[in-house]
C-alpha atoms as an extended CHARMM CRD file, in Angstrom:
* protein
*
        50  EXT
         1         1  UNK       CA             -0.2680000000       -2.4990000000      -15.6730000000  PROA      1               0.0000000000
         2         2  UNK       CA              2.6880000000       -2.0020000000      -17.9630000000  PROA      2               0.0000000000
         3         3  UNK       CA              3.8550000000       -4.5550000000      -20.5040000000  PROA      3               0.0000000000
         4         4  UNK       CA              6.4510000000       -6.9120000000      -18.9450000000  PROA      4               0.0000000000
         5         5  UNK       CA              9.4910000000       -5.2890000000      -20.6180000000  PROA      5               0.0000000000
         6         6  UNK       CA              8.4910000000       -1.7950000000      -19.4350000000  PROA      6               0.0000000000
         7         7  UNK       CA              7.5210000000       -3.0610000000      -15.9800000000  PROA      7               0.0000000000
         8         8  UNK       CA             10.8990000000       -4.7590000000      -15.5290000000  PROA      8               0.0000000000
         9         9  UNK       CA             12.6900000000       -1.5030000000      -16.3740000000  PROA      9               0.0000000000
        10        10  UNK       CA             10.6610000000        0.2980000000      -13.6950000000  PROA      10              0.0000000000
        11        11  UNK       CA             11.3490000000       -2.4940000000      -11.2120000000  PROA      11              0.0000000000
        12        12  UNK       CA             15.0930000000       -2.2840000000      -11.8990000000  PROA      12              0.0000000000
        13        13  UNK       CA             14.9760000000        1.4990000000      -11.4360000000  PROA      13              0.0000000000
        14        14  UNK       CA             13.1480000000        1.1440000000       -8.0960000000  PROA      14              0.0000000000
        15        15  UNK       CA             15.6600000000       -1.4120000000       -6.8220000000  PROA      15              0.0000000000
        16        16  UNK       CA             18.5940000000        0.8010000000       -7.9420000000  PROA      16              0.0000000000
        17        17  UNK       CA             17.1260000000        3.8090000000       -6.1340000000  PROA      17              0.0000000000
        18        18  UNK       CA             16.5650000000        1.7780000000       -2.9450000000  PROA      18              0.0000000000
        19        19  UNK       CA             20.1450000000        0.4450000000       -3.0700000000  PROA      19              0.0000000000
        20        20  UNK       CA             21.4900000000        3.9940000000       -3.3880000000  PROA      20              0.0000000000
        21        21  UNK       CA             19.4490000000        5.2130000000       -0.4140000000  PROA      21              0.0000000000
        22        22  UNK       CA             19.3410000000        2.3710000000        2.1190000000  PROA      22              0.0000000000
        23        23  UNK       CA             22.0020000000        0.2170000000        3.7890000000  PROA      23              0.0000000000
        24        24  UNK       CA             20.3650000000       -3.1490000000        3.1630000000  PROA      24              0.0000000000
        25        25  UNK       CA             18.2580000000       -3.9040000000        0.1140000000  PROA      25              0.0000000000
        26        26  UNK       CA             17.3420000000       -7.3530000000       -1.1380000000  PROA      26              0.0000000000
        27        27  UNK       CA             15.4920000000       -8.0970000000       -4.3580000000  PROA      27              0.0000000000
        28        28  UNK       CA             14.4260000000      -11.1320000000       -6.2750000000  PROA      28              0.0000000000
        29        29  UNK       CA             14.0680000000      -12.0310000000       -9.9120000000  PROA      29              0.0000000000
        30        30  UNK       CA             11.4660000000       -9.9190000000      -11.7140000000  PROA      30              0.0000000000
        31        31  UNK       CA              8.2030000000      -11.7850000000      -12.4030000000  PROA      31              0.0000000000
        32        32  UNK       CA              9.3130000000      -14.8780000000      -10.5010000000  PROA      32              0.0000000000
        33        33  UNK       CA              7.0280000000      -16.6950000000       -8.0940000000  PROA      33              0.0000000000
        34        34  UNK       CA              8.6090000000      -16.2480000000       -4.6530000000  PROA      34              0.0000000000
        35        35  UNK       CA              7.8160000000      -17.2000000000       -1.1050000000  PROA      35              0.0000000000
        36        36  UNK       CA              8.7890000000      -14.3590000000        1.2380000000  PROA      36              0.0000000000
        37        37  UNK       CA              8.5220000000      -13.8560000000        4.9880000000  PROA      37              0.0000000000
        38        38  UNK       CA              8.3240000000      -10.6900000000        7.0340000000  PROA      38              0.0000000000
        39        39  UNK       CA              9.6140000000       -9.9230000000       10.5020000000  PROA      39              0.0000000000
        40        40  UNK       CA              8.3930000000       -6.5760000000       11.8110000000  PROA      40              0.0000000000
        41        41  UNK       CA             11.0240000000       -4.6140000000       13.7380000000  PROA      41              0.0000000000
        42        42  UNK       CA              9.8290000000       -1.0590000000       13.9640000000  PROA      42              0.0000000000
        43        43  UNK       CA              6.9820000000        1.2500000000       14.7250000000  PROA      43              0.0000000000
        44        44  UNK       CA              5.2620000000        0.9940000000       11.3440000000  PROA      44              0.0000000000
        45        45  UNK       CA              4.5990000000       -1.4770000000        8.5360000000  PROA      45              0.0000000000
        46        46  UNK       CA              3.6180000000       -0.3470000000        5.0460000000  PROA      46              0.0000000000
        47        47  UNK       CA              1.4430000000       -2.6750000000        2.9990000000  PROA      47              0.0000000000
        48        48  UNK       CA              1.6480000000       -2.0120000000       -0.7310000000  PROA      48              0.0000000000
        49        49  UNK       CA             -1.1900000000       -3.3640000000       -2.8030000000  PROA      49              0.0000000000
        50        50  UNK       CA             -1.0140000000       -3.6390000000       -6.5830000000  PROA      50              0.0000000000
């Protein structure tokens, strides 16, 4: 894992790239505890594990 300052820069870059490529992108505050929900609406779901 990267140090928090470096990791946040990478997170911001990822969000920026997603915003430039996709119509709807939502992001939260970096390193915050969040409760999220998922509604599948498509033929595939990708699970990303850290």
